[in-house]
Phi, psi and omega in degrees: 000312177299323178295322177297316179296316179298319179293325178290326181276345184293128180263125184258347178287122179297321182296318179293321178298319180293318178302313184289326178292320175295321179297313181290317179296321178291322180297315179297312178306311187286323180296314180294322180289307182294324179296328178290327177290314180301316182292327181287314184286310186286335178275000178054037175087356182276338183242022178162160178231182181303325181294329177301322179295313178302316181291321178302314181288323178299313178295320177301318177297318181296315183288326179295319178294322177296323183290321188248347191302320183285348183251307184252348188093354176055060172296308177053029184195119181299324182294322178292318178300316179294322178298314179296328175290317181298326182266007175080015180271348182215133178299140178301333180295341182271349182303309181294330178296310181294318180295318182296316178300316181295315182295322179295316180293322180291319179292318180293325176296320176296320177297320179298311181294323175301314179293318183295324184247023183303312179296319179294324177297316179294319176299318183289324185252358186059030179082003179255097182280117184236158178267328176234169180108177187292336182243030179295138182230358181297330182289353170296325188257328179223173182266146177223149183282150173295153184307329182278354184275139171265168179295319180294314181297319179291328179297315189264350177267220192289347183291032164136305195303297183294315182297321178284333169304313180293323180297310182295318176301315180298314180300315183294320179286330176298325183258009182277099182288343178277348182241217182257064183292171177293153178303146178305133179087355182253001187301316182298314180297314183293324177294322174300319178295321176302313179296320177300316181292320179296318179294323179289331184256338186224039183243358187289317188292315187221005180083029183034067176286088185249015189211107179298328181285343176272338188259312187290313180300316174297328178295319177297318182297317183291329178297325178281324190278000176136347179276340174075193186287352178299337179294337176266335182272334183303148179064037182057052180060053184292335194310325186285338183296313178293355176264313184280313184298319178294327179296315178291322178296323178297313179298319177298313179301317178297321179292318180299311179299320180296317184284322188267334186235300198297310186291343183261353191238066182281151181294142178271121182281326182225145178230149179159177177240016176293164178297134180086000181251154180265134177263126179240120182258125179268151179240140177267002183285000000 
């Protein structure tokens, strides 16, 4: 009986399997990440600090990759998926599949955190959900610029361009088997550490918005759940920056790696010191 039910539920379409994998991986990432933000903000610093948020998202990335990596590759980031399409690593027909999965997982994660902390949100805000001000809570779900940040400054600092360049460079070198890539089985952990490092060093200005799939779906959810259209108006209509800047930063990071490392570092088919063969000495430095 159980075998028949399992057979009926088994999905054989690769595209649907990839969509579901991206959705689950993104859901895990976002639940762990957003809950760390919610606990820090709503607990007024008694149940977490900024480092807690960095760790939450870093651990979320690691677990999300473990959940989806063997099926979809665990992009968990629209900017990364688009970059893979641009560089010919992923068919363009799969772009909407991956984005839909990522956006679905992210949106559902935002709804989960809203439900989990609903009473705490009402207690903290007296039922008045605001985007700015002393009891603002919209930043639990999406990124917003610090008051001193301009659109231009936020675009080119950590809110994606530079931070996402570093993200892509890090991911590419972690998986570069022709170079000094991460040890087999450690890719998820090292990628989580990479995200942790980006958050610790480039998060002050805008909350290191390096992922459109992390930022836009929760912003849409908050617009529906009670914060209203101010989530799009705040910060001089900031909402589009965490979508566009990470995408351009991801493409730039991929191009930098391609031009400085990848095209010059082709795999060596034969090694040896016999006549007519090329000797390649590797360095551990």
